[in-house]
Phi, psi and omega in degrees: 000137180291149181284133178286127181240121180296152183299127174252132182282126177289133178275130175245140180251136178282127179296158177300322183291325180288320180295319179294317181298310180300318179296321179294320181297328180272317190279332183296307177299323181297314178295322180293320179292317181292328184266003181312306183299321182287324181290327173296315180299320178293325182290325176297332178282353182295144178298147183241146178252112185263132175218161181254132179233025182276172177292328179294327180290348176076010181260320185235135169276154175305327181290345176279353180258128181235126179274127176270307177204193189290346178231013183218138176211167179246142168238107187059243181264352183275125174270130186238126179249124180289121193282339188260010183221168170224134180242166180297159178281150179289159179307139185102331178242352181287152179277343183202160180299329177294322178290323178296321182293313178299323180296321179294320179293319178296318178298314179297321178294321178295322176297319179297312181296320180293330182276357185280347183165206181295128176262129180241132180247129168252094185287143179240337184154209177236152176271183183289350179257008178083008177279147176283123177277134183203147170274135185240131176229143177239119183055034177088358181258124182292119184297316182299313178297324178294319174299323178290314176304322182277355177083009178276346181213164173240155178296142181291124182248015178095356178205168184290143181283160176262127181244352183265000000 
């Protein structure tokens, strides 16, 4: 009759390759999160290309500008995202009815500001959605800062603001 041998738990060692992979999976998002502030500051130091797109410049008619929401608009085929602000999400994407109402007001106010005169864009690059990131000013007034002063927007903090 065979002799009874109690179950012995096998010791398994994590290979060095598995440990490194797990470390990378944890450290990469953590490093991206920790350096976010520094990356935003470096992006602000990037050179900007300033252009005029107002009616006085003779390039763009007011009919060529389409407002998407409180911080995004189109000039002909170019989508432009105001880089220094965040506005509420439009109805359908808003998290609450109050956010949707604020979004409609911010969109209307952006339309009023852009219709007020010469629009100057200081382009910085593109965002992850392919929109041109730019500081926008009308008659020398920064549109983003004006929307923040009026409460229609918040300064961009690297993530979406809470509106509800």
